[in-house]
C-alpha positions as CSV (number, residue, x, y, z in Angstrom):
1,M,-34.2,82.1,3.9
2,R,-36.9,83.3,6.0
3,T,-37.4,83.1,9.7
4,I,-40.8,83.9,11.3
5,S,-42.7,82.8,14.3
6,F,-44.9,80.0,15.1
7,T,-47.7,82.9,15.1
8,E,-47.3,83.8,12.0
9,F,-46.6,80.8,10.5
10,R,-50.2,80.0,11.8
11,N,-51.9,82.8,10.8
12,N,-50.2,82.5,6.9
13,A,-49.2,78.7,6.5
14,S,-50.9,78.8,3.0
15,L,-49.0,81.7,1.9
16,L,-45.9,80.5,3.5
17,L,-45.7,77.0,1.8
18,S,-46.6,78.6,-1.1
19,A,-42.9,80.4,-1.0
20,V,-41.2,77.2,0.2
21,E,-43.1,75.8,-3.4
22,K,-41.3,78.4,-5.3
23,G,-38.0,77.3,-3.8
24,E,-37.7,79.4,-0.1
25,M,-37.0,78.2,2.8
26,V,-38.4,78.8,5.8
27,I,-37.5,78.7,9.5
28,V,-40.4,78.9,12.2
29,M,-39.3,80.0,15.9
30,R,-41.2,79.7,19.1
31,H,-40.1,81.9,21.7
32,G,-36.9,82.9,20.2
33,K,-35.8,79.0,19.4
34,P,-36.1,77.4,15.8
35,I,-38.4,74.3,15.7
36,A,-39.0,73.9,12.4
37,K,-37.1,73.7,8.9
38,I,-39.6,74.0,5.6
39,V,-37.7,73.2,2.5
40,P,-39.0,72.6,-0.6
41,A,-39.5,68.6,-1.4
42,D,-36.8,68.1,-3.8
43,K,-34.4,69.6,-1.3
44,V,-34.9,67.3,1.0
45,E,-31.3,66.5,2.4
46,E,-29.9,62.9,1.5
47,G,-30.2,60.6,4.5
48,E,-33.3,61.8,5.7
49,K,-36.1,59.0,5.7
50,P,-39.7,60.0,4.1
51,L,-42.7,60.4,6.5
52,K,-44.5,58.4,4.7
53,K,-44.4,54.7,3.3
54,P,-45.9,52.9,0.2
55,A,-49.0,51.5,0.6
56,L,-49.2,47.9,0.8
57,R,-51.1,46.8,-2.5
58,L,-52.9,43.6,-2.4
59,V,-53.4,41.9,-6.1
60,I,-55.3,38.4,-6.6
61,K,-54.7,37.7,-10.3
62,G,-57.4,37.3,-12.8
63,R,-60.3,39.3,-10.4
64,N,-60.1,42.8,-8.4
65,L,-59.9,42.7,-4.8
66,S,-63.4,43.7,-3.7
67,S,-64.8,41.3,-6.1
68,A,-62.7,38.5,-3.5
69,I,-63.8,40.4,-0.2
70,L,-67.2,40.0,-1.0
71,E,-67.0,36.4,-2.1
72,E,-64.9,35.5,1.1
73,R,-67.9,37.1,3.4
74,E,-70.7,34.9,1.9
75,K,-68.4,32.1,3.2
């Protein structure tokens, strides 16, 4: 586990995220207080909700969505 300042994170984000990809955990501190814990995606703790929700998929049988939209606009 590595502890770094916010400024160090901001200046070296790409390198730090590469280290996280390899399995390292990084704690980001601001004014001596922890503000973030960055862990590899496969190590997200049980029970945490993902930040992104699955996108809504619109499907119309027999034709693609863009043709259906264009047809609807012509009406």
